N, C-alpha and C positions, 0 to 999 in steps of 0.2 A: 679897653680898646674896642672890643667887639660886642660886649653884652652877653657873650656865651660863657656859661659855667662849664669848663672842660673837666672838672673833677667829677667823674662818674661813680667812682667806687665809694662805698660806705666808709671804709677806712680813711680815704682821702679827705672826706668831709669831716670825719671825727678828729683827725690829727691836723687838719689845716695845711696839708702838704700834697704835692703831686707825686704819685707813685707810678701810674701808667701814663702813656702818651695821651695828650689831648689835642683836639683839632678844631679850628674855627676859621670861617672865611672873614675877610675884611676888605671893604671897599674904601679906598683911599680918596682924599679930596679931589685928586685929578681924575678919578673914575677907574683907576687901575684896581683890578681885583687880585688880592694875594691870599695865600693860604697860610695860616699861622699854625705852627706845631708847638704845643706847650710841653717841654721836656722836664723831667724831674730834676730838682736841684740837689736833693740830698745825696750824700756820698754813697749811701747804700744802694742807690738806684742808678748809678752811672751806666750800667748795662742798658737800661731802658733809654737813658739820655742818648747813648750812642746810636741806638736804633732810630731815634727820632730826628737826629741831626743829619742823617744820610740824605744827600741830595739838595740841601738847602742853599739858597743864594745869598741870604742876608741874615745875620745873627743879631739878636738882642741879648746882650749879656746883662742879666739882672742882678744888682747888688743892693741889699737892704741898707738904708742909711744908718739904722740903729745898730747894725752888726758889722758893717764894713766888709772888707775882703776876707772870705772864709777859705778853708782848705779846699772845699769843692769848687770855689771860684777859680782858684789856681789850676785845678785839674781840668775844669771846663775850658779854661783858656789854653791849656796845653793841647787839648783835643781839637779846638778850633784851629790852632796853629798846624797841627799834624795833618788835618784834613784840608788845609789851605783854603778855608773859607775867607774870601778876599775882603768882603765888606761886612761892617758891623756897627752897632750902636750900643753904647753902654748906658743902661737905664738905672738910675739910682732911685729906688722906691722908698716908701714910708717916710718921706721928708717931713710929714706932719708930726713925726715923733721926735725930731731933733731940732736944735736951734741952728741958726745960720753959721755960727762958728764951727760947730761939730760937722756940719755938712761940708764946709771947706776943707776940714781935716781929712774927711773921708775921700773927697775928690782928689786931694793931694796923694793919698795912699793909692788910689786907683791909677793915677798918672804914673806912679813909680812901677806898679805891677805890670802896666801895659807896655813899658819900654822894651823895645826889641821884639815885639810880637806883631802879628798882622793887624791888631787893633790899636797900635800905638797912636795913630792919628784919628781914631774914631771919635765922633762927637759924644759928649757926656750930657745926658738929659735928666735932670732931677724931676721926679713926679710924685704925686700922692694919689693912689687909686681911691682912697677914701674921700678926699675933698675934690678930686678932679684936677687939681693944680698940675700944670705941665703936660697934661694929656694932649691938648690941641697942638702944642709945640712938638711933642713926640710924633704925632701923626704927620705933621709937616716934614719932619726930618726923615721919617720912613718913606714918605711919598717921594721926596727929593732923591733919596738913595735908590729907591726902586726904579725910578726913571733912568738913573745912571748905570744900573746893573744890566749887563748884556744878556739878551735872552739865550736860553739853552738851544743847542743845535737840534732843530726839528727834522733835519734831513738824515739824522743818524738812525741806527737800529733801535727798535723799541725794547725797553726793559724797565721793569718796576720792582725794586726791592720791597717785599711785602711787610708791612708793619702791623696790620690787623686782619683778622679773619673772623667772620661771624655769619649767622644765618638770618635772613628775613623771611618770615612766614609767607608762603606763596611765591617767593622769588628764588630762594635757595642760597647758594654760597656767594658771599660778597667779600672781596679783599680790598684793602686800601693801601695806598703808598704814594710816593712821589715819582712821577714819570721822569726818569733820568734823561732819556733821549728819545728822539723819534716821535711817531704819532701812533695813537691807538684808536681804532674805529670799531663801532658796533658791528657785530656779525663776523668779525675776524676770528681765525683760529689762532690760539696762543699755546705756549708751552710753559709748564710750571716745573722748575728745577729745584732740588736735584733728582726728584723722583720721575722726571720726564713724563709728567701727566699732560694730556692734551685736553683743552677745553675751548668752548666757544664763548665769545663776548656777547652776552645778552643785552646788557645796558651799561651805560657809563654815566656817572655823575661827577660834576666839577662844581665846587662851592655849593653843594646841595641841589644843583639844577641838572636835569637830564640833558645830555648832549650826545650828538652822533659821533663826535671825534674829540679826543683830548690831545694836547701837544706837550712837548718837553717843558718841564718846570712846573707843571700843574699838579696839585693834589687831586688824586682821583679815587673814586669808589667804583669798583668794577664788579658787576653781577655776572657770574660765570655759570654756564651750563656744561654738564658733563663731568663735574667733580664734586665730591662730597666735602663738607666743611672739615671733617676729621682727617682728610687727606692732605690738607694745606696748613702751613704753619708760618708764624712770623719768622723771618730769615730766609724763607724761600724766595725765588725770583720768578716773576711772570715776564716772559720775553717772547720776541719773535721766534718762531720755530727754527731751530738750527743755529741760532746766534751764539749760544753759550754752551760750554761743556763743563760738567762738574769735575773738579780736579782735586786730587789729594796732595798736590805739590804746587807751590808757586815760587817764582823767583822775584825777589824784592830788593829795593834799596831801602835799608832800615836805618833810622836815626834814633839814637838813645837820648832821652831828655837830659840836658846838662846839669839840672839841679837835683837829680835823684842820686842817692848815695850808694848805689850798687852797680857792679859791672854785670853785663849780660854774658853768661858762660855758654860754651858750646853745648848743644843738645838740651838746653834748659826748656822746660815745659811752660808755655804761655797761653794766654787767651787772645785770640785774634778777632778783631771786629772789622767787618767789611759790609757796607750797606746796612741792612738791618740784621745781619747774621753774626752770631758769635760761635766760633769753633775753637777747640783746643788743638794745640800742635807743638812741635818742637823746632827750635831754631838751629839750622845747620849753617854755621859761619863758614864762608868759603875761603877767607884769606887770613884768618887769625883764630886764636883760642878763646879770646874774650873781647867784648865790645865795651869800651869805657864810656861814662857819661859825656854827652856832647859830641861823640864820634858817630860816623855813619859808615856803612859797609854794605856790600852785596851779600845776600844770604838766601838760602832756600828754606822756606817754611814747609815742614812735613806735617800734614794735617790728619787729625783723627777722623774728622768728618769733612766732606768736600765743600769747597767754595766755588762760586760761579762768578768769575771776574773777567775784566778786559784790561789790557795793558794801559797804564796811565791812571787806573783807579787808585784811590788812597785808602789806607787802612790804619788802624790803631792797635797796638798790643798792650795788654795789661798783664801784670804778674799773676801767676796762678794763685798764689796765696802768700801774703794778703793781697787782695785785689786792688792794685794801684796802676794807674796809667804810667807806663815807663817809656813808651816810644811809638814809632809808627813810620810811615813813609809811603812809597809809591810801588805799585805792582809793575814789574818790568816784563815778566813773561807769565801768563796765567796757565800755560800748559807745557812746562819744560820737561826735559828728560831728567833722570837722576844724575847729579853732578858729583864728580870726585873733587875733593878739596885741594886748594893750592895749585890749581891749573890756570896758567896764564891765558890760554886761549879762551877758557870759560869766562874769566874776568873781563877780558877785552870785549867779548861778545856782549856781555851784560852792560858794559860801559856804553857801547854803541846803542843798545836798546834803550838805555835810560836817557840818553841825550835826545832821542826822538827825531833826528833828521830823517825825513821821509825816505829819501833815496837810500841812505845807509841802512835804514831799518828794513826796507824791502829786500835789499841784497843780503842782509844778515839772516833774515828768515829763510830765504831761498838756499843760502849756503848751509844752514843747519839741517835742512831737510834732505837727508842722504838716501832716503828709501822710496821717494815717490815724487810725482809732479804736483804742483800747487795751482789752484785757480786764483783769479784776482780776489774773489770773495774770501777764500781761505786765508790769503795773505792779509786781507783787511781785518779779519777776525783775530789773527795772531798778533797783528801790529797795533790794533786799536785805532788805526787810521780810517778815515772815511773811504768808502769803496771808490768813489769818484777820484779822490786824490791818489789812491793806489793805482788805478787804471792809467792816470796821467804819468805816474812814475814808471810804470811798466812800459808804456809807449816810448818814453824817453830812453829807457834802457835798451829797448829793442832797436831804436834808431841808432844808438851808439854801439851796437853790436855786442852788448854785454849779456843779452838774453836770447834764448831760443823759445819759440812758441810751438806747441804741438797740439793739433786738433784731434779730438777723439770723441765719438758719440755726441757730436754737436757742441762740445765744450772745449774751451781754449785753456790749455795748461802751459805753465812756464817753468823754465829750467835755466840756471846760469850757463852761459856759453862755455865757461871754464869747466864746469862739471860735465856737460855734454861732450866736450872734446876729450876729457879724461876717460869717460865711459867708452867712447868710440875707439880710442887708441887701444884700450884694454881688449876690446872685442877683436879688433883687427890683428893684434899680436897673437891672441889665442887661436884665431882662425888660421893664421899663417903657420903656426906650429902644428895645428891639426892637419892642414893640407900636406905638410911635409911628412908627417908621420903616417898619414893614410891617403896617399896620392890617388888611390883608386875609388875612394868614397866621394859621393856627390857633395858632401859638406858635413858640418857638425850638427847633430840633432839639436834643435832649439832648446829643448828642456834640459839637455845635458849641459849646454853653455850656461843657462840660468842657475842651475843647481851648483855648478862648480865655481862660477865667477861672480854671480849676481844674486846669491840667495837672499841677501838683505833687501833686495828690491822687490816690491810686490809685483805679481804677475801682470796686472793691468798696466803699470808703468812700463815694464819690460816690453810688453807687446806693442804699446803705443810708440815707444822709441824705435823698435824694429821696423814698424810701419814707416816712421819718419825717415830712418836711414835708408830703407829700401827705396822710398820715393826720391831721396836725394842721391840715389845710386852709389851709396857708400858701401853697401853690402847687397848680397843677393839672397832671397828667401824663396826656396822651392820645395814643395812637399815636406814642410816642417824642418828642412835642412838649411843651414846658413853657410854661405860661402863668400869669399872675396869676389868682387865683380869679374875680375880677369881670370879666375880659377876655372880650370876644366880638368876632370879626372883624366889622367894620362898614363900610358904604359911606357915602361922603360924598354929599351931594345931587347933586353933579356926576357922581359915579361911578354913582349910581342911574339917571340919565338915559342914561349910556353903556350900562349893562347892559340897560336896556329896549330900546335900539336893537339891540343884539347879538341879544337873544332874538327880536325881531321879524324880523330878517334870517334867523335860523336857521329860524324857523317859516314864513317866506314860501315857502321851498322845503324842506319838512321832510326829504325823503329825497335831496335833491341840493343840500345847503347849500354856501355858500362856505367855503373853508378859513380857519383862524384868522388867517393873515397878511392875507388880504383883508378879513376882518371888522374887524381892528384898524385897517387903513388907512381903511376906511369911516367908523369912528367917531373917527378921528384920535388914536389912542393908540400909543405906541411904547416901546421900551426896557424899563426895570424895571416901569413901570406896566402895560405889555402882559403881561409875565410874571406879575405879581402878580394881575392880574385873571383871567387864565386859571386860575391855581391856585384862586382864590376860587370861580369858577364850577364848577370840578371838585369842590372840597371841599364845596360847598353843594348839590351834585347838580342844578345847573341844566343842565349839559352832560354828555355821555358821550364819552370819548375812545375812538373806535373803532379808530383807527390813528394813525400820525404825521401822516397827511395828512387824515384824515376825523374830524370831530366832529359829533355830532347833539345837538339839544336833547333834554333828558331826556323831554319829552312825546312827541317824535317817535320816540325809541328805544322807549318803552313801546308806542306805536302799532304800530311795525314788528314788535315781538315778538308782539303780539296777532294781527296779520295772518298772519305766518308760522306761528305756533303753530296757528291755526285751520285753515290750509290743510293742514298736515301731519296734523292729526287727521282731516280729511275724506279725504285722499288717501294717507296713509301715509308720504309723503316729499315733498321739494321739491328742484328743481334750481336752479342759478344763474340760468338764463334765466327760469325761472318767478318767482323772487324779483324779478328786474329788472322784469318786466312787472307783477307785482302792486303794486310800490311806485312804478311809473312813474318809474324812475330809470335809471341806466346801470350797466354792469359796474364802472366806477370806484368806485361806492359799494356796489353789491350784494355784490361779492366780499369786501371787508374786513368788511362787516357780518356775513356768514355765518361768517367766520373768528373774529370776536369772539364770536358766539353759541356757537361751539364752545368757545372759551376759557372762557367763563363757565358752561359745561356746561348750556346751554339746548338746544343741538342737538348731534348727533354725526355726523361725516362717514362715509359708507358708499359708497365709490367716488365716483361723480359726484353722489350724492344726499345729502341731509341728513334725518336722522330725529330725533325728540325724544330727548333724553338719558335 
């Protein structure tokens, strides 16, 4: 087809088989350029075949006329089915080695094998690479089907499963792969997962030609700056920064092939193939003890090394030993929490995610996030939906009153109205209880509320929601204390009598008052009431705490300031003894008073003197 010999390895040429992936460009009669990936056919190299088939649009299933359908043909067909490659052509090669009657028998066998598969109605094209017979017809069929194949989404986020890594002298690290979605431009910064390496795109080649931009569906070679060849491997993913997260758990809908003769047991170890990556993991069946051939179910794959996937991606599983393809399916959630088995709500949620209705999916993702707020971008990443489609659904849900949007630090976050209402009701109940228990306090300390009732919610989310509710006048936040809008610290009639007695005691000896313990004893209060009343007097500016031992009535404090201030203005300064005499008090009260006035920057100490600040 191309004139390119894709067998690069010495062993490949010696044995006459493909072992590694081969790549060649092809220009079709219509002028369309396509990239061909030659994948190994031998059953020992299915792992390499799986790496090569990732992201293809059209498959050529090659069957030799002199051998007919082989075991690996059936396995390749299973893989094509599991990955849902929609379009394909069956190519019967080596027709020069068989007669017409044998060729018809082989075509009949192929027809039987294809029944019930995605290639059931695929055209069958006999060719001979040796004589060239049928090659022009094959090119025409490829051309026609290429024109019918819808292009990949170039508006999506950029990601490339890496299938080759090598070095070119003078240029450095080069990776190749199929651009699954989005666009890649020279000069852009990219991320390589799972090691979270950052690199810059130096050059891009498509079909051997240098380009400034590549789009989804193209085979690309990318020259990277900032990473060494030894740091990057086949199976890694090159992606837009922040797009993917390496995960050791994925939720999937798994189908077991109907013709295999084994059941899949709980916690069995398998090989999982996604993109160009192979990882080992165990199957956690969520609704049964074993999965029988031909059945499907939801399960969680627990991985020994991470995968980087999006919802809707397809995967294949092979048995650990012997290595046979046994099933595959679709990734439902690439970043799930750990699930308990036989939970109806978990299974219902997975069913919603697998159906892929955009609105249901957005609601489902928001309802699962119980610890924070989500942005439109984060919802798009979790759902696998286009960001634009997610924004449309968020707008519709806002219009219907099902969502609340909260702005913080220039970013818009979303929360289900039902969840917001539940959180607010919980806060109001807690605050009402707190006000009843502590009627003299200005409110509940913010961090006390979070640690007691919302410890599962991160601090950023909690603070954003408090700002939102304060703006909506649902709660009041003052000096890090939360209160209901209508609440005011209040005294009972009994407490008012007590307060009057305390104030009278303080004003009776304004500059030599009794300490708080003695005052409390005089009015017969103790314990929590004693502490609460002290805070109330302080917060309502009835008293001033001069030191741990000395309190003054606020009127006495104002009077002391006036006396000391006037004296300094007349005399330039004041000494401790002068303060004591002016206020007719003792050193016990005069010294802490002067130190407090220094603290509040009314006076300033200058040796043994005080001057105005």
